[in-house]
DRENDO-1510 file (C-alpha; in Angstrom, 1 decimal, always signed):
<recs>
REC; n; res; u; v; w
REC; 1; MET; -48.2; +30.1; -99.7 .
REC; 2; LYS; -47.6; +26.8; -98.7 .
REC; 3; LEU; -49.3; +23.5; -99.0 .
REC; 4; PHE; -48.7; +20.1; -97.2 .
REC; 5; LEU; -48.7; +17.2; -99.7 .
REC; 6; ILE; -48.0; +13.4; -98.7 .
REC; 7; ALA; -47.5; +10.4; -101.2 .
REC; 8; GLY; -46.8; +6.9; -99.9 .
REC; 9; GLU; -45.7; +5.1; -102.7 .
REC; 10; ALA; -43.9; +5.5; -106.3 .
REC; 11; SER; -47.5; +6.0; -107.9 .
REC; 12; GLY; -48.1; +8.6; -105.7 .
REC; 13; ASP; -45.2; +10.2; -105.9 .
REC; 14; LYS; -45.0; +10.3; -109.8 .
REC; 15; LEU; -48.6; +12.4; -109.0 .
REC; 16; GLY; -47.2; +14.5; -106.6 .
REC; 17; GLY; -44.4; +15.5; -108.9 .
REC; 18; ALA; -46.8; +16.6; -111.7 .
REC; 19; LEU; -48.9; +18.4; -109.5 .
REC; 20; MET; -45.9; +20.2; -108.0 .
REC; 21; ALA; -44.5; +21.3; -111.5 .
REC; 22; GLY; -48.0; +22.5; -112.2 .
REC; 23; LEU; -48.8; +24.2; -108.9 .
REC; 24; LYS; -45.2; +26.1; -109.4 .
REC; 25; ASP; -46.3; +27.1; -113.2 .
REC; 26; ARG; -49.7; +28.3; -111.8 .
REC; 27; ALA; -48.6; +30.0; -108.3 .
REC; 28; PRO; -45.0; +31.1; -108.5 .
REC; 29; GLY; -43.6; +31.3; -105.0 .
REC; 30; ILE; -45.6; +28.6; -103.9 .
REC; 31; SER; -43.9; +26.7; -101.2 .
REC; 32; PHE; -44.4; +22.5; -100.1 .
REC; 33; GLU; -43.8; +21.0; -96.9 .
REC; 34; GLY; -44.9; +17.1; -96.6 .
REC; 35; VAL; -43.8; +13.5; -97.6 .
REC; 36; GLY; -42.8; +12.4; -100.6 .
REC; 37; GLY; -40.1; +10.3; -103.0 .
REC; 38; ALA; -37.7; +11.4; -105.8 .
REC; 39; ASN; -40.2; +13.3; -107.8 .
REC; 40; MET; -41.7; +15.2; -105.4 .
REC; 41; GLN; -38.1; +16.1; -104.0 .
REC; 42; ALA; -37.1; +16.8; -107.4 .
REC; 43; GLU; -39.9; +19.5; -107.4 .
REC; 44; GLY; -38.2; +21.0; -103.7 .
REC; 45; LEU; -40.4; +18.9; -101.5 .
REC; 46; GLN; -37.8; +18.0; -98.4 .
REC; 47; SER; -39.6; +14.6; -97.1 .
REC; 48; LEU; -40.1; +14.4; -93.4 .
REC; 49; PHE; -38.8; +10.9; -93.3 .
REC; 50; PRO; -38.3; +8.4; -96.3 .
REC; 51; MET; -41.4; +7.6; -98.3 .
REC; 52; GLN; -40.6; +3.8; -98.7 .
REC; 53; GLU; -41.8; +3.7; -95.2 .
REC; 54; LEU; -45.1; +3.6; -96.1 .
REC; 55; SER; -44.8; +1.3; -99.2 .
REC; 56; VAL; -46.6; -1.7; -97.6 .
REC; 57; MET; -50.3; -3.6; -98.8 .
REC; 58; GLY; -52.0; -6.3; -97.5 .
REC; 59; ILE; -53.2; -7.1; -94.1 .
REC; 60; LEU; -50.3; -9.5; -93.3 .
REC; 61; GLU; -48.0; -6.7; -94.6 .
REC; 62; VAL; -49.2; -4.2; -92.3 .
REC; 63; LEU; -49.2; -6.0; -89.2 .
REC; 64; PRO; -45.4; -6.4; -88.1 .
REC; 65; ARG; -45.4; -2.5; -89.0 .
REC; 66; TYR; -48.2; -1.6; -87.1 .
REC; 67; PHE; -46.7; +1.0; -84.8 .
REC; 68; ASP; -44.0; +1.9; -86.8 .
REC; 69; LEU; -47.2; +3.6; -89.4 .
REC; 70; LYS; -49.0; +4.5; -86.3 .
REC; 71; ARG; -46.3; +6.8; -85.3 .
REC; 72; ARG; -45.7; +7.8; -88.6 .
REC; 73; ILE; -49.4; +8.7; -88.9 .
REC; 74; ARG; -49.3; +10.8; -85.6 .
REC; 75; GLU; -45.9; +12.6; -86.7 .
REC; 76; THR; -47.2; +13.4; -89.9 .
REC; 77; ALA; -50.5; +15.1; -88.4 .
REC; 78; GLU; -48.5; +16.8; -85.9 .
REC; 79; ALA; -46.4; +18.6; -88.7 .
REC; 80; VAL; -49.2; +19.4; -90.6 .
REC; 81; LEU; -50.8; +21.5; -87.8 .
REC; 82; ALA; -47.5; +23.0; -86.9 .
REC; 83; SER; -47.1; +24.3; -90.6 .
REC; 84; ASP; -48.5; +27.4; -91.8 .
REC; 85; ALA; -50.0; +25.5; -94.8 .
REC; 86; MET; -53.3; +26.7; -96.7 .
REC; 87; ALA; -54.8; +23.1; -97.2 .
REC; 88; LEU; -53.4; +19.7; -97.0 .
REC; 89; VAL; -53.2; +17.8; -100.1 .
REC; 90; THR; -53.0; +13.3; -99.4 .
REC; 91; ILE; -51.9; +11.5; -102.7 .
REC; 92; ASP; -53.3; +7.8; -102.8 .
REC; 93; SER; -52.0; +5.7; -100.0 .
REC; 94; PRO; -55.6; +5.7; -98.5 .
REC; 95; ASP; -54.6; +3.6; -95.5 .
REC; 96; PHE; -52.2; +6.2; -94.5 .
REC; 97; CYS; -53.3; +9.2; -95.7 .
REC; 98; LEU; -56.6; +9.3; -94.7 .
REC; 99; ARG; -55.8; +8.7; -90.8 .
REC; 100; VAL; -53.6; +12.0; -91.2 .
REC; 101; ALA; -56.6; +13.4; -92.6 .
REC; 102; LYS; -58.7; +12.4; -90.0 .
REC; 103; LEU; -55.9; +13.7; -87.2 .
REC; 104; VAL; -56.0; +16.8; -88.9 .
REC; 105; LYS; -59.7; +17.7; -89.9 .
REC; 106; ALA; -60.5; +17.3; -86.2 .
REC; 107; ALA; -57.9; +19.7; -84.8 .
REC; 108; ARG; -58.5; +21.8; -87.6 .
REC; 109; PRO; -61.7; +21.8; -89.3 .
REC; 110; ASP; -61.2; +24.9; -91.0 .
REC; 111; LEU; -58.1; +23.4; -93.0 .
REC; 112; LYS; -59.3; +22.1; -96.2 .
REC; 113; ILE; -57.9; +18.6; -97.0 .
REC; 114; ILE; -57.8; +17.5; -100.5 .
REC; 115; HIS; -57.6; +13.9; -101.8 .
REC; 116; TYR; -55.8; +12.9; -104.7 .
REC; 117; VAL; -57.1; +9.5; -106.4 .
REC; 118; ALA; -60.4; +8.8; -105.5 .
REC; 119; PRO; -60.7; +5.1; -103.9 .
REC; 120; SER; -61.8; +2.4; -106.0 .
REC; 121; VAL; -65.0; +2.3; -104.3 .
REC; 122; TRP; -66.6; +0.9; -107.7 .
REC; 123; ALA; -64.7; -2.3; -107.2 .
REC; 124; TRP; -64.9; -2.8; -103.4 .
REC; 125; ARG; -65.9; -1.5; -100.1 .
REC; 126; PRO; -68.5; +1.3; -101.4 .
REC; 127; LYS; -68.7; +2.7; -97.8 .
REC; 128; ARG; -65.3; +4.3; -98.0 .
REC; 129; ALA; -66.4; +7.3; -99.6 .
REC; 130; GLU; -69.2; +8.1; -96.9 .
REC; 131; ARG; -66.5; +7.8; -94.5 .
REC; 132; MET; -63.9; +10.0; -96.7 .
REC; 133; ALA; -66.5; +12.9; -96.2 .
REC; 134; ARG; -65.9; +13.1; -92.8 .
REC; 135; HIS; -62.5; +14.0; -93.3 .
REC; 136; VAL; -61.9; +15.2; -96.8 .
REC; 137; ASP; -63.2; +18.2; -98.7 .
REC; 138; HIS; -62.2; +17.5; -102.1 .
REC; 139; VAL; -61.2; +14.6; -104.7 .
REC; 140; LEU; -59.3; +14.5; -107.5 .
REC; 141; ALA; -60.4; +11.6; -109.7 .
REC; 142; LEU; -58.0; +10.3; -112.3 .
REC; 143; LEU; -60.6; +7.9; -114.0 .
REC; 144; PRO; -63.7; +9.5; -115.6 .
REC; 145; PHE; -66.3; +7.5; -114.1 .
REC; 146; GLU; -65.4; +8.4; -110.9 .
REC; 147; PRO; -67.2; +11.6; -109.7 .
REC; 148; PRO; -70.6; +10.5; -109.4 .
REC; 149; TYR; -69.4; +7.9; -106.7 .
REC; 150; MET; -67.8; +10.6; -104.8 .
REC; 151; GLU; -70.7; +13.5; -104.8 .
REC; 152; ARG; -73.0; +11.0; -103.9 .
REC; 153; ALA; -71.2; +10.6; -100.6 .
REC; 154; GLY; -71.0; +14.3; -100.6 .
REC; 155; ILE; -67.6; +15.2; -101.5 .
REC; 156; GLY; -67.0; +17.6; -103.9 .
REC; 157; CYS; -64.8; +15.9; -107.1 .
REC; 158; ASP; -63.2; +16.8; -110.0 .
REC; 159; PHE; -61.9; +14.6; -112.9 .
REC; 160; VAL; -58.7; +15.6; -113.7 .
REC; 161; GLY; -57.0; +12.7; -116.2 .
REC; 162; HIS; -54.7; +10.5; -115.8 .
REC; 163; PRO; -50.8; +11.4; -115.8 .
REC; 164; VAL; -49.9; +8.6; -117.8 .
REC; 165; VAL; -51.7; +10.8; -120.9 .
REC; 166; ALA; -49.3; +13.5; -120.5 .
REC; 167; GLU; -45.8; +11.5; -120.1 .
REC; 168; PRO; -43.7; +12.0; -123.4 .
REC; 169; ARG; -43.7; +9.2; -125.5 .
REC; 170; PRO; -40.2; +7.6; -126.4 .
REC; 171; SER; -38.5; +8.6; -129.6 .
REC; 172; PRO; -37.9; +5.7; -131.9 .
REC; 173; ALA; -34.1; +6.5; -131.4 .
REC; 174; GLU; -34.8; +5.4; -127.6 .
REC; 175; VAL; -36.7; +2.5; -128.5 .
REC; 176; ASP; -34.1; +1.4; -130.9 .
REC; 177; ALA; -31.4; +2.3; -128.0 .
REC; 178; ILE; -33.2; -0.4; -125.8 .
REC; 179; ARG; -32.5; -3.3; -128.3 .
REC; 180; ALA; -29.4; -2.5; -129.2 .
REC; 181; ASP; -28.0; -2.3; -125.9 .
REC; 182; MET; -29.1; -5.9; -125.3 .
REC; 183; GLY; -27.7; -7.0; -128.9 .
REC; 184; LEU; -31.4; -7.8; -129.8 .
REC; 185; PRO; -32.2; -8.0; -133.5 .
REC; 186; GLY; -35.7; -7.0; -134.1 .
REC; 187; ASN; -37.0; -10.4; -135.0 .
REC; 188; VAL; -36.4; -11.6; -131.8 .
REC; 189; PRO; -39.1; -11.2; -129.0 .
REC; 190; LEU; -38.8; -8.5; -126.0 .
REC; 191; VAL; -40.6; -9.4; -123.0 .
REC; 192; VAL; -40.8; -6.7; -120.6 .
REC; 193; ALA; -41.3; -7.5; -117.0 .
REC; 194; LEU; -42.5; -5.7; -114.0 .
REC; 195; PRO; -43.4; -7.7; -111.3 .
REC; 196; GLY; -44.3; -5.0; -108.7 .
REC; 197; SER; -42.9; -1.7; -107.0 .
REC; 198; ARG; -43.3; -3.1; -103.5 .
REC; 199; ARG; -40.8; -5.4; -102.2 .
REC; 200; GLY; -43.6; -7.8; -101.0 .
REC; 201; GLU; -44.9; -7.9; -104.3 .
REC; 202; VAL; -41.6; -8.9; -105.9 .
REC; 203; GLU; -41.2; -11.2; -103.2 .
REC; 204; ARG; -44.5; -12.9; -104.1 .
REC; 205; LEU; -44.5; -12.5; -108.0 .
REC; 206; SER; -41.1; -13.1; -109.0 .
REC; 207; ASP; -41.2; -17.3; -108.9 .
REC; 208; VAL; -44.6; -17.5; -110.9 .
REC; 209; PHE; -43.2; -14.8; -113.3 .
REC; 210; GLY; -39.9; -16.3; -113.8 .
REC; 211; HIS; -41.9; -20.1; -114.5 .
REC; 212; ALA; -44.3; -18.5; -116.9 .
REC; 213; LEU; -41.6; -16.8; -119.0 .
REC; 214; GLN; -40.3; -20.4; -120.0 .
REC; 215; SER; -43.7; -20.6; -122.1 .
REC; 216; VAL; -42.0; -18.0; -124.2 .
REC; 217; THR; -38.2; -18.7; -124.2 .
REC; 218; GLU; -39.0; -22.8; -124.9 .
REC; 219; ARG; -40.9; -21.2; -128.0 .
REC; 220; HIS; -38.5; -18.3; -129.0 .
REC; 221; SER; -35.1; -19.6; -127.6 .
REC; 222; ARG; -33.5; -16.0; -128.3 .
REC; 223; ALA; -36.1; -14.3; -126.7 .
REC; 224; ARG; -34.9; -11.8; -124.0 .
REC; 225; VAL; -36.5; -10.2; -120.6 .
REC; 226; ILE; -35.9; -6.7; -119.6 .
REC; 227; VAL; -37.0; -5.8; -115.6 .
REC; 228; PRO; -37.7; -1.7; -115.1 .
REC; 229; THR; -37.3; -1.2; -111.5 .
REC; 230; VAL; -37.7; +1.5; -108.9 .
REC; 231; ALA; -34.2; +2.2; -106.8 .
REC; 232; PRO; -35.0; +0.8; -103.4 .
REC; 233; LEU; -35.5; -2.5; -105.1 .
REC; 234; VAL; -32.9; -3.1; -107.5 .
REC; 235; ASP; -31.2; -5.3; -105.5 .
REC; 236; THR; -34.2; -7.3; -104.4 .
REC; 237; VAL; -35.1; -7.4; -108.0 .
REC; 238; LYS; -31.8; -8.8; -109.3 .
REC; 239; GLU; -31.7; -11.6; -107.0 .
REC; 240; ALA; -35.4; -12.7; -107.5 .
REC; 241; VAL; -34.4; -12.9; -111.4 .
REC; 242; LYS; -31.3; -14.9; -111.2 .
REC; 243; GLY; -33.3; -18.1; -112.1 .
REC; 244; TRP; -35.3; -16.4; -114.9 .
REC; 245; PRO; -35.1; -17.5; -118.3 .
REC; 246; GLY; -34.5; -15.3; -121.1 .
REC; 247; ASN; -31.1; -13.8; -119.6 .
REC; 248; PRO; -32.8; -10.4; -117.7 .
REC; 249; VAL; -31.7; -7.2; -117.9 .
REC; 250; VAL; -32.5; -5.3; -114.9 .
REC; 251; LEU; -32.5; -1.3; -115.4 .
REC; 252; ASP; -31.0; +0.1; -112.5 .
REC; 253; PRO; -32.3; +3.6; -111.7 .
REC; 254; ARG; -29.9; +4.7; -109.1 .
REC; 255; GLY; -28.1; +7.8; -109.7 .
REC; 256; MET; -30.3; +9.1; -112.4 .
REC; 257; ALA; -32.3; +11.9; -112.4 .
REC; 258; PRO; -36.3; +10.5; -112.0 .
REC; 259; GLU; -37.8; +11.9; -115.5 .
REC; 260; ARG; -34.3; +10.3; -117.1 .
REC; 261; ALA; -34.7; +6.9; -115.3 .
REC; 262; ASN; -39.0; +7.1; -116.3 .
REC; 263; ALA; -38.3; +7.9; -119.6 .
REC; 264; ARG; -35.7; +4.3; -120.3 .
REC; 265; LYS; -38.6; +3.0; -118.4 .
REC; 266; ARG; -40.9; +4.2; -121.4 .
REC; 267; ALA; -38.6; +3.3; -123.9 .
REC; 268; ALA; -38.4; -0.3; -122.6 .
REC; 269; MET; -41.9; -0.9; -122.6 .
REC; 270; ALA; -42.2; +0.8; -126.0 .
REC; 271; ALA; -39.1; -1.6; -127.0 .
REC; 272; ALA; -41.2; -5.0; -125.9 .
REC; 273; ASP; -43.1; -7.1; -127.8 .
REC; 274; ILE; -45.2; -8.1; -124.7 .
REC; 275; ALA; -45.4; -7.5; -121.0 .
REC; 276; LEU; -45.7; -9.2; -117.9 .
REC; 277; ALA; -46.8; -7.2; -115.0 .
REC; 278; ALA; -48.5; -7.0; -111.8 .
REC; 279; SER; -52.1; -5.4; -111.5 .
REC; 280; GLY; -52.2; -2.0; -111.1 .
REC; 281; THR; -51.1; +1.8; -112.6 .
REC; 282; VAL; -48.9; +0.2; -114.7 .
REC; 283; SER; -51.4; -1.4; -117.3 .
REC; 284; LEU; -52.3; +2.1; -118.3 .
REC; 285; GLU; -48.3; +2.9; -118.9 .
REC; 286; LEU; -48.0; +0.1; -121.0 .
REC; 287; ALA; -51.2; +1.1; -123.0 .
REC; 288; ALA; -49.7; +4.2; -123.6 .
REC; 289; ALA; -46.8; +2.4; -125.1 .
REC; 290; ARG; -49.2; +0.3; -127.2 .
REC; 291; THR; -47.6; -2.7; -125.6 .
REC; 292; PRO; -50.0; -6.1; -125.5 .
REC; 293; MET; -49.8; -7.3; -121.9 .
REC; 294; VAL; -50.8; -9.9; -119.9 .
REC; 295; ILE; -51.6; -9.1; -115.9 .
REC; 296; ALA; -51.1; -11.2; -113.3 .
REC; 297; TYR; -51.0; -10.8; -109.2 .
REC; 298; ARG; -51.1; -12.6; -106.1 .
REC; 299; MET; -51.6; -11.2; -102.5 .
REC; 300; ASN; -51.1; -13.3; -99.3 .
REC; 301; ALA; -54.0; -16.1; -98.8 .
REC; 302; VAL; -55.7; -14.1; -95.8 .
REC; 303; SER; -55.6; -10.6; -97.8 .
REC; 304; ALA; -57.1; -12.3; -101.2 .
REC; 305; PHE; -59.7; -14.0; -99.0 .
REC; 306; LEU; -60.9; -10.8; -97.5 .
REC; 307; ILE; -60.5; -9.0; -100.7 .
REC; 308; GLN; -62.2; -11.5; -103.1 .
REC; 309; ARG; -65.5; -11.8; -100.9 .
REC; 310; MET; -65.7; -7.5; -101.2 .
REC; 311; LEU; -65.1; -7.4; -104.9 .
REC; 312; GLN; -68.1; -6.0; -107.1 .
REC; 313; ILE; -66.5; -5.8; -110.5 .
REC; 314; ASP; -65.0; -9.0; -112.4 .
REC; 315; THR; -61.9; -7.7; -113.6 .
REC; 316; VAL; -59.3; -5.1; -111.6 .
REC; 317; THR; -57.3; -4.6; -114.5 .
REC; 318; LEU; -57.8; -0.3; -115.8 .
REC; 319; VAL; -57.5; -1.0; -119.7 .
REC; 320; ASN; -60.3; -3.3; -119.1 .
REC; 321; LEU; -62.3; -1.2; -116.8 .
REC; 322; VAL; -61.8; +2.1; -118.8 .
REC; 323; SER; -62.2; +0.5; -122.4 .
REC; 324; GLU; -65.3; -1.2; -121.2 .
REC; 325; THR; -63.7; -4.6; -122.8 .
REC; 326; ARG; -62.0; -7.5; -121.3 .
REC; 327; SER; -59.2; -7.4; -123.9 .
REC; 328; VAL; -56.4; -7.9; -121.6 .
REC; 329; PRO; -55.7; -11.5; -119.7 .
REC; 330; GLU; -55.5; -11.0; -116.1 .
REC; 331; PHE; -54.6; -13.6; -113.4 .
REC; 332; LEU; -55.5; -13.1; -109.9 .
REC; 333; ASN; -54.5; -14.9; -106.5 .
REC; 334; ALA; -55.1; -18.6; -107.1 .
REC; 335; ALA; -55.3; -18.1; -111.3 .
REC; 336; CYS; -51.8; -16.5; -110.9 .
REC; 337; THR; -49.9; -19.4; -111.9 .
REC; 338; ALA; -47.6; -20.4; -114.5 .
REC; 339; ASP; -49.5; -22.8; -116.3 .
REC; 340; ASN; -52.4; -20.1; -117.0 .
REC; 341; ILE; -50.0; -17.4; -117.3 .
REC; 342; GLY; -47.3; -18.9; -119.6 .
REC; 343; PRO; -50.2; -20.0; -122.5 .
REC; 344; ALA; -51.9; -16.6; -122.5 .
REC; 345; LEU; -48.2; -14.9; -123.2 .
REC; 346; LEU; -48.0; -17.0; -126.2 .
REC; 347; ASP; -51.4; -16.4; -127.2 .
REC; 348; VAL; -50.9; -12.8; -126.8 .
REC; 349; LEU; -47.5; -12.8; -128.7 .
REC; 350; ASP; -49.6; -14.5; -131.6 .
REC; 351; HIS; -52.0; -11.7; -131.7 .
REC; 352; PRO; -50.4; -8.6; -131.0 .
REC; 353; LEU; -52.8; -5.9; -132.4 .
REC; 354; ALA; -55.6; -8.1; -130.4 .
REC; 355; GLN; -55.5; -4.9; -127.5 .
REC; 356; SER; -55.0; -2.1; -130.0 .
REC; 357; ASP; -58.9; -1.0; -129.8 .
REC; 358; ALA; -58.9; -1.2; -126.0 .
REC; 359; MET; -55.7; +0.5; -125.4 .
REC; 360; ALA; -56.6; +3.4; -127.9 .
REC; 361; ILE; -60.1; +3.9; -126.2 .
REC; 362; THR; -58.3; +4.0; -122.3 .
REC; 363; MET; -55.6; +6.6; -123.8 .
REC; 364; ASP; -58.4; +8.9; -125.2 .
REC; 365; ARG; -60.8; +8.5; -122.2 .
REC; 366; LEU; -58.1; +9.3; -119.7 .
REC; 367; GLY; -57.7; +12.6; -121.5 .
REC; 368; GLU; -55.0; +12.3; -123.9 .
REC; 369; SER; -56.1; +15.4; -126.0 .
REC; 370; ASP; -57.0; +17.5; -123.0 .
REC; 371; LEU; -54.6; +19.6; -120.5 .
REC; 372; ALA; -51.9; +18.0; -118.9 .
REC; 373; PRO; -53.6; +16.4; -115.8 .
REC; 374; GLY; -50.8; +17.8; -113.4 .
REC; 375; MET; -52.0; +21.2; -114.6 .
REC; 376; ARG; -55.7; +20.2; -114.3 .
REC; 377; ALA; -55.0; +19.4; -110.7 .
REC; 378; ALA; -53.2; +22.2; -109.6 .
REC; 379; ASP; -56.0; +24.6; -111.0 .
REC; 380; VAL; -58.4; +22.6; -108.7 .
REC; 381; VAL; -56.3; +22.5; -105.9 .
REC; 382; LEU; -55.5; +26.0; -105.9 .
REC; 383; ARG; -59.4; +26.7; -106.2 .
REC; 384; VAL; -60.1; +24.8; -103.1 .
REC; 385; ALA; -57.4; +26.1; -101.4 .
REC; 386; GLY; -58.6; +29.6; -101.9 .
REC; 387; ILE; -55.0; +30.5; -103.7 .
REC; 388; LYS; -55.4; +32.7; -106.8 .
REC; 389; PRO; -53.6; +31.4; -109.4 .
REC; 390; LEU; -51.2; +34.0; -112.2 .
REC; 391; GLU; -53.5; +34.9; -114.7 .
REC; 392; LEU; -53.2; +33.1; -117.5 .
</recs>
């Protein structure tokens, strides 16, 4: 029994790692080929090439690497076809994964293709679901309102829950250790800053984040900043935060087992009084930690212009969308300025419980009390692939 899995960025790698753990539990002896990062490699995957080659976002960011990415698409599709995998599971990164899926489906129409993470057709480019239906047999959705969008396009879809609800909560001792290591008394504000998991995001957001944080340190002179990041970006982030206020501490995960690094990141989030974060899945991680947040994001001007014309929603923050509130302030593109973000940070610090209900609703709707999402996803993958799971 073998599956071919592809992830193209850090969030997909985490999903892939949990899925692989679930698959090994449900179908002992299963093996894997594909592309993935540290989490998937820890579960036994030997990546065809470094996953970081695929972690690009935005039209102008992709263009200089177009031919390299095109080559990797072709190589990955060829590897799928040369394997004896019973199904292909593509995880997020649709610009890469669905191009691979198209090539594979054209050559092997009988091979089941499962895509993990429904495209956000409810937000923009609704026709993507119909195009996906030509190459994908089934979708695993992270958000409870997504299956109807996929099913209307003719694709089978299961809501499997979001993996953030299954992540271990840090203990009080782990949380206290973060502040103790920084020599930070309990009455001094701690800000966790998360400027993104891609190099381009860090480069675009670091200056505005640094200037926005000055509002906090001007009011609270002893406030500190902690910055979790991913291993490939440590040096980039350290350079980017040199001029920041709050004597920032960058958490370096290099040399750590993935789960240890993830645990320290969760502890830093829980220890913080407030977060300033790039838009994305991280808002759900902060909600799980019950850390009030401000979300900010800036794309390059061309990408921002094109995407803004296609957006069908008034917020991109997942906590706002899942809870059906607008509790979390967000500042996107032209609004992503220190003059806007700074006062919002102070307002959230002054009203730390204002987001509590929205965060609790979000976690409940994402499946906090149900079977772990990685296990639910594994059950669906085995069913679609036609692999008989271990009897429970």
